[in-house]
C-alpha positions in Angstrom: -7.1 -31.3 -19.5 -4.9 -31.5 -16.5 -2.1 -30.9 -18.9 -4.0 -27.8 -19.9 -4.9 -26.6 -16.6 -1.2 -27.2 -15.7 -0.2 -24.9 -18.4 -2.7 -22.2 -17.7 -1.6 -21.7 -14.1 2.1 -21.6 -14.9 1.1 -19.0 -17.6 -0.9 -16.9 -15.0 2.5 -17.4 -12.6 4.9 -16.1 -15.6 2.6 -13.1 -16.4 2.4 -11.8 -12.8 6.2 -12.2 -12.4 6.4 -10.4 -15.5 4.1 -7.4 -14.7 5.5 -7.1 -11.1 9.1 -7.7 -11.7 9.7 -4.0 -11.3 8.4 -2.9 -7.8 6.2 0.0 -7.8 7.2 3.4 -5.5 4.5 4.8 -3.4 5.8 7.8 -1.7 4.3 9.1 1.6 3.5 12.6 1.8 3.7 12.1 5.6 7.2 13.1 5.1 6.6 16.0 2.4 7.1 19.5 3.5 3.1 20.5 3.7 3.8 24.3 3.1 4.9 23.4 -0.5 2.8 20.0 -0.9 1.9 20.5 -4.3 5.5 21.5 -5.5 6.6 18.4 -3.5 3.9 16.0 -5.0 4.8 17.1 -8.7 8.7 16.6 -7.9 8.2 13.1 -6.9 6.1 12.9 -10.2 8.6 14.0 -12.1 11.3 11.8 -10.2 9.4 8.5 -11.1 6.7 7.9 -8.2 4.4 5.4 -9.6 1.7 5.9 -6.8 1.0 8.5 -4.2 0.7 7.2 -0.4 -1.7 9.3 1.5 -1.6 8.3 5.1 -4.8 9.2 6.8 -4.7 9.5 10.9 -7.1 10.4 13.4 -5.5 10.5 16.8 -7.8 7.8 18.1 -6.8 4.4 16.0 -3.2 5.7 16.1 -1.8 8.7 18.2 -1.0 10.8 15.2 -3.3 13.1 13.7 -2.7 13.9 9.9 -5.1 15.4 7.3 -8.7 14.2 5.6 -11.1 14.3 2.6 -10.5 17.9 2.1 -6.7 17.8 1.6 -7.2 15.0 -0.9 -9.7 16.6 -2.7 -7.3 19.7 -3.4 -4.4 17.5 -4.4 -6.4 15.6 -6.9 -6.9 17.7 -9.9 -2.8 18.5 -9.6 -1.5 15.2 -10.1 -1.9 11.7 -12.3 -0.4 9.6 -10.0 -2.6 7.0 -8.3 -4.1 7.8 -5.0 -3.3 5.1 -2.4 -5.1 6.2 0.5 -4.4 4.3 3.8 -6.7 5.0 6.2 -5.4 4.8 9.9 -8.9 5.5 11.6 -11.1 3.8 13.7 -14.6 2.6 12.3 -13.6 3.7 8.7 -16.9 3.0 7.7 -18.3 6.4 8.9 -15.9 8.2 6.6 -15.6 5.6 3.5 -17.7 7.6 1.2 -16.2 11.1 1.9 -12.8 8.9 0.7 -14.3 7.7 -2.3 -16.0 11.1 -3.4 -12.7 12.9 -3.4 -10.6 10.8 -5.7 -8.9 7.7 -3.9 -7.9 5.0 -6.1 -7.7 2.5 -3.6 -8.4 2.4 -0.2 -6.6 0.5 2.4 -8.3 0.0 5.8 -6.8 -1.7 9.1 -8.3 -5.2 10.1 -7.9 -3.7 13.5 -10.0 -0.9 13.2 -13.5 -2.1 12.3 -15.9 -4.5 12.6 -17.5 -4.2 9.2 -15.0 -5.5 6.8 -16.8 -7.5 4.8 -19.6 -4.4 4.3 -16.5 -1.9 3.4 -15.2 -4.7 1.0 -18.3 -4.4 -0.5 -18.9 -0.8 -0.5 -15.6 0.1 -2.1 -15.8 -2.9 -5.2 -19.4 -1.4 -6.1 -17.6 1.9 -6.3 -15.3 0.5 -8.8 -12.3 1.7 -6.6 -9.5 -0.8 -5.4 -9.5 -2.1 -1.7 -6.7 -2.9 0.4 -6.7 -4.2 3.9 -3.5 -3.7 6.4 -2.7 -5.4 9.8 -0.3 -4.2 12.4 2.9 -5.6 13.3 1.7 -7.9 16.2 -1.5 -9.1 13.9 -0.9 -12.7 12.7 -1.0 -13.0 9.0 -3.2 -15.8 9.2 -6.3 -13.6 10.7 -7.1 -12.1 7.4 -6.7 -15.2 5.4 -10.1 -15.8 4.8 -10.2 -12.1 3.2 -7.8 -12.7 0.4 -9.8 -13.6 -2.4 -12.4 -10.6 -1.9 -9.1 -7.8 -1.9 -6.5 -6.4 -4.1 -4.1 -5.6 -2.0 -2.8 -6.2 1.4 -0.4 -3.7 3.4 2.3 -5.2 5.8 3.3 -2.6 8.2 6.9 -2.9 8.7 6.5 -0.2 11.4 3.9 0.5 14.4 1.8 2.3 12.2 1.0 6.2 13.6 4.6 7.9 12.8 7.2 8.5 10.1 11.0 7.6 10.2 10.8 4.5 12.3 13.2 1.8 11.9 12.3 -1.2 9.6 11.3 -4.5 11.4 12.9 -7.1 9.3 10.8 -9.7 10.7 7.9 -8.3 8.9 9.3 -9.9 5.8 8.0 -13.5 7.1 4.7 -12.2 6.5 5.2 -11.1 3.1 6.9 -14.3 2.3 3.6 -16.1 3.1 1.3 -14.1 1.4 3.7 -14.5 -1.7 3.6 -18.3 -1.3 -0.1 -18.1 -1.0 -0.8 -16.1 -3.7 1.6 -18.5 -5.7 0.1 -21.5 -4.9 -3.7 -20.3 -5.7 -3.7 -17.7 -8.7 -7.1 -18.5 -9.7 -8.3 -17.0 -6.4 -5.7 -14.7 -5.1 -4.9 -11.6 -7.2 -3.8 -9.3 -4.1 -0.5 -7.0 -4.9 1.7 -7.3 -1.6 2.7 -3.7 -0.3 5.0 -2.4 2.7 5.2 0.4 4.7 7.9 1.5 7.1 11.6 2.1 7.3 12.3 1.3 3.6 15.2 2.5 2.2 18.0 1.9 -0.2 19.9 -0.3 2.7 16.8 -2.9 2.8 15.2 -2.8 -0.6 16.8 -5.8 -2.2 15.8 -8.0 0.9 12.2 -6.5 0.3 12.0 -7.2 -3.2 13.9 -10.9 -2.6 10.6 -11.7 0.0 8.3 -10.8 -2.6 7.0 -7.2 -2.5 5.0 -5.6 -5.1 4.4 -2.0 -4.2 7.1 -0.1 -1.4 6.1 3.0 0.6 8.8 5.2 1.7 8.6 8.6 3.0 11.5 9.8 5.3 14.2 8.0 2.8 12.7 10.0 -0.4 11.7 13.5 0.8 14.7 13.6 3.3 16.9 13.2 0.4 18.6 15.9 -1.7 17.6 14.2 -5.1 13.9 12.5 -5.0 14.7 11.1 -8.5 17.8 9.3 -7.3 15.9 8.3 -4.1 12.9 6.7 -6.0 15.1 5.0 -8.6 17.1 3.3 -5.8 13.7 1.5 -4.8 12.9 0.9 -8.1 14.7 -2.5 -7.9 
């Protein structure tokens, strides 16, 4: 019995390594040209992007202000990309249903932004969508360990959330390594993907992959390049 259990665990670990050996790339439209947003999204989709990262900011939880459900609703019919919606807003439970209704495939909320995390997780799971939790750089990773068996993704911020184009914080990779170790040591209960957002480019991507990241968010590096396909390919390690 013990031998069979060990075999099963090893098989699950192998399958995870097989499935995620190539990191997913999720371009963040925060750095795109909003005057031609539809064209920009078509370009990254044709360039090999896996997901579309949508940074929603309210000017309260973070200092910047971006867009809301109406923009996402307009974009949804124009692309088949997986919509990775990152809510950097206070009390996200107040607008949660709006984002579920306009086509989000995964909604990530900030641990620091709400007192109703369990309620939010339940609502999103009942909707059939995926749930992610994000933490700011100064939030210890152990703070959310009790939630890891309930979620589909954990987003590690490698910059202070709120603005694109910031410098990568390499010390955040220690959080990634810890998350990967927890998942590898408990594959029966932990099935989350590890995503990282902030300052990702071709100079740090190998270090990011080695740490154990499954999904990379990149904005400025992709949208400021002259060749979106080449930029995305350089991150598809």
